C-alpha positions as a Markdown table, in Angstrom:
| # | Residue | x | y | z |
|---|---|---|---|---|
| 1 | Met | 0.8 | 16.4 | -25.0 |
| 2 | Gln | 1.9 | 19.2 | -22.6 |
| 3 | Leu | -0.7 | 18.1 | -20.1 |
| 4 | Ile | 0.7 | 14.6 | -20.1 |
| 5 | Glu | 4.3 | 15.9 | -19.7 |
| 6 | Ala | 3.3 | 18.2 | -16.9 |
| 7 | Leu | 1.6 | 15.4 | -15.1 |
| 8 | Ser | 4.3 | 12.9 | -15.5 |
| 9 | Ser | 7.0 | 15.3 | -14.3 |
| 10 | Ser | 5.1 | 15.9 | -11.1 |
| 11 | Val | 4.5 | 12.2 | -10.3 |
| 12 | Phe | 7.1 | 10.2 | -8.3 |
| 13 | Ile | 7.0 | 6.5 | -9.0 |
| 14 | Ile | 7.9 | 4.3 | -6.0 |
| 15 | Pro | 9.5 | 1.0 | -6.9 |
| 16 | Ile | 7.8 | -2.1 | -5.5 |
| 17 | Phe | 10.6 | -4.6 | -5.7 |
| 18 | Asp | 11.9 | -4.0 | -2.2 |
| 19 | Ala | 8.5 | -5.0 | -0.8 |
| 20 | Ile | 8.2 | -8.4 | -2.5 |
| 21 | Arg | 9.5 | -10.4 | 0.5 |
| 22 | Leu | 7.2 | -8.6 | 2.9 |
| 23 | Tyr | 4.4 | -9.1 | 0.5 |
| 24 | Gly | 4.9 | -12.8 | 0.6 |
| 25 | Lys | 5.1 | -12.9 | 4.4 |
| 26 | Glu | 2.0 | -10.8 | 4.8 |
| 27 | Lys | 0.0 | -12.8 | 2.2 |
| 28 | Ala | 0.8 | -16.0 | 4.0 |
| 29 | Arg | 0.0 | -14.5 | 7.4 |
| 30 | Leu | -3.3 | -13.1 | 6.2 |
| 31 | Arg | -4.2 | -16.3 | 4.5 |
| 32 | Ser | -3.5 | -18.3 | 7.7 |
| 33 | Ile | -5.9 | -16.1 | 9.7 |
| 34 | Gly | -8.5 | -16.0 | 6.9 |
| 35 | Lys | -8.4 | -12.2 | 6.5 |
| 36 | Met | -7.0 | -11.8 | 2.9 |
| 37 | Ile | -7.1 | -8.5 | 1.0 |
| 38 | Ser | -6.6 | -8.0 | -2.7 |
| 39 | Asp | -3.2 | -8.6 | -4.2 |
| 40 | Phe | -2.8 | -5.0 | -5.4 |
| 41 | Asp | -3.9 | -3.5 | -2.1 |
| 42 | Leu | -1.5 | -5.8 | -0.3 |
| 43 | Leu | 1.4 | -4.9 | -2.6 |
| 44 | Ile | 0.7 | -1.1 | -2.2 |
| 45 | Ala | 0.5 | -1.6 | 1.6 |
| 46 | Cys | 3.7 | -3.6 | 1.8 |
| 47 | Thr | 5.5 | -1.0 | -0.3 |
| 48 | Ala | 4.3 | 1.7 | 2.1 |
| 49 | Val | 5.6 | -0.3 | 5.1 |
| 50 | Glu | 8.9 | -1.1 | 3.4 |
| 51 | Lys | 9.5 | 2.5 | 2.4 |
| 52 | Asn | 8.4 | 3.8 | 5.9 |
| 53 | Leu | 5.6 | 5.8 | 4.3 |
| 54 | Thr | 2.2 | 6.7 | 5.6 |
| 55 | Met | -0.6 | 5.3 | 3.6 |
| 56 | Ile | -3.6 | 7.7 | 3.0 |
| 57 | Thr | -6.8 | 5.7 | 2.6 |
| 58 | Glu | -10.4 | 5.5 | 3.6 |
| 59 | Asn | -10.2 | 1.7 | 3.5 |
| 60 | Leu | -9.1 | 1.3 | 7.1 |
| 61 | Gly | -10.8 | -2.1 | 7.6 |
| 62 | Glu | -8.5 | -3.9 | 5.2 |
| 63 | Phe | -5.3 | -2.0 | 5.5 |
| 64 | Glu | -5.2 | -2.1 | 9.3 |
| 65 | Arg | -4.6 | -5.9 | 8.9 |
| 66 | Ile | -1.1 | -5.2 | 7.6 |
| 67 | Ser | 1.6 | -5.4 | 10.2 |
| 68 | Asp | 3.5 | -2.2 | 11.1 |
| 69 | Ile | 1.6 | 0.0 | 8.6 |
| 70 | Gln | 1.1 | 3.7 | 9.2 |
| 71 | Ile | -2.4 | 4.8 | 8.0 |
| 72 | Lys | -4.2 | 8.1 | 7.8 |
| 73 | Asn | -7.8 | 8.7 | 6.7 |
| 74 | Trp | -8.3 | 12.2 | 5.3 |
| 75 | Val | -12.0 | 11.6 | 4.5 |
| 76 | Ile | -14.6 | 12.8 | 6.9 |
| 77 | Arg | -18.2 | 11.6 | 6.1 |
């Protein structure tokens, strides 16, 4: 139980509600150009854009499709 409490106290949950409008716009835009990404990835990306956060990911191919996203890849292979 202490481990769960320690973990939950160190995690900051970012609300997604402010990103819903952008999510809809980006989903429609990506569909129109035939370059869809998964709904959850799109929601995460739109939340990052809306909150002006940098998204850390190795999946540059998909996330670079999102307008105005800031991306960093910390993985070196």
